[in-house]
C-alpha positions, 0 to 999 in steps of 0.5 A: 580963114584959108591961108596959103602956104608954100612947101619947099623941099629942104636938105633935111626934109620940108619947110613951109611959110605963108606969105600973108604971115611973115615970120610964120614958118614950120618944118617937117620930115615929109610934106604931110607932116610939114603941112599939119606943123604948119597948121599949128604954127599958124594957129599959134602965130594968130593967137600971138597977134591977138594976145599982143594987140596986133591985127590979124592979117586977112588971107590975100595971097593967091596962087597960080601955075603957068606952063612953059616949054622947057 
């Protein structure tokens, strides 16, 4: 499955979350490290959902950019 993640700059590095997986978050010093950490977090999160008998949400969030005059 392919989940959208949002990576944001923080005071100490970067943080990420997936809108399709509430509560699944990760951090890192660089965007690349944060993405790698988030991949591991998603795998762990999904394993936990399965272990507890909860359904695994299908990826449904999409992203788009819009251009505006600034």
